[in-house]
N, C-alpha and C positions, 0 to 999 in steps of 0.2 A: 393337391392345392389348386384352388380355382382362381380365376381372374375376377377382379371386382372393377366394374366400370362406374365411374361417377359422372353425373352430368357436368358439362364444362363450367357452368356458373358456380357450382358447388366446389369444384376443384380450385377455381380461381379465388373464390372467397377464402378457402382454407389456406391457400398459399399467401394471400394478403394478410391474414391474421398472423401467420407465422413470421412474416417479414416485419410487421408492425410490432409484434412481441419482442423480436430480436433487437429492433431499433430502440424500443423503450428500455430494455435491459442494458444495452450499451450506453444509453444516455444516463441512466441512474447509477450504474456500477462501473462505468468506464473510467479511463485514466483522467478525464477532466471533471469528474464528479466533485461536488463541493465538500464531501465528507473526508477527502484525503488531504493530508497536510504536507506542505513542502518546507524544507529548511536547507541550509548550506552545510556541507560537510566540513567539519573542523579537523578531524583526523580519522584514520582507519588503520588498524593493525591486523593484517591478514593472518598472522599466527594465532591470535586469540579471537579473531572476528569481532573485536571491540570497535564500535563505531560511535563517534561523537558528532552531534549536530547542534547548530545554533540558528537563531532567526525568529521571525514572528510565529512560525509553526510550533517552535519549541515553547514559546510563551503560552500558547494555547494548551499544550500538554501539561504545563505546570498548573494551569487553572483547572484541568481535568483530574488532577491528583497524581500526575507523573512525577518521577524522580528527576528533578532539574537542579543542578548546582551552578551558581554564577551564570545563569542564562544558557547553560550547555546541557543537553540531554545525551547521556552515554549509555550504551547497552550492547548486547550481543546482536549482531546483524544476522537476519535470516532472509535470504533472497533466493531467487531461482538460479540454477546453474548457468543459464544462458545470458545472464546480465553482466554488465561491465563492472569491474571492481571500482568502488568509490575512491576518489582522490580529493585532497583538500581543495575547496572552492567549488566542487560540483553541486548542482542543485539536486536534491534528493527528495522523492515523494515517498511518504512512509505512514505507517500506523504503528503505535507502540503499545505494549502491554506491560504493566508493572503489577504483578500479583502481590497481594498482601503477604507480609512475613508470617511464617507459621510459628514464630517464637524464637527458635534458636538460630535460624539462618537469615541472612540479609536478603531482601527481595532482589531478584534478578530482572532487569528490564530487557525485554525482547523488542527489537526493532525490525519490522517487516517492511520491505520496500525495495525500490530500485532507483538508480540514477536516471534523471530525466534526460532523454536524448537531446543533445544540443543545448543543455541547460547550464553552461559555464558562465 
C-alpha cells in the first residue's frame, strides 16, 4: 500500500466540501427541519406502545389522510431505545404512517418520533 500526497489547497478544498455537505444535510434533515411535525402527548400505554397525540401537528396529519378521531391521532409508537418514554403533556416530534387497509384488516397507524428535550 502506498502513500498518496495531495497538494494542500486540494486537501483543504476537499475538507471544506465535506463540512459544507454535512452542514446542509443537518439543516435539511435535522431536528429543526420544517417537514417534521410536533404535537402534545395525550396518553401513552407502555404495555401496548399505544401513543395518542393532539395539537396543530395532528390537524395537519388529518389533512394528509391520517387516521384522526376527535382531534387525536393514536397509533403504535416506534422510537429509538435511547429516548425518554412519553408522558402526558410532553411535546413530541413525529412522523406518522397510516397504510391503506388491504380489505379484511383495519389499518394500523405507526408513529415514529421522540419527546422534544425540555418541551413540557
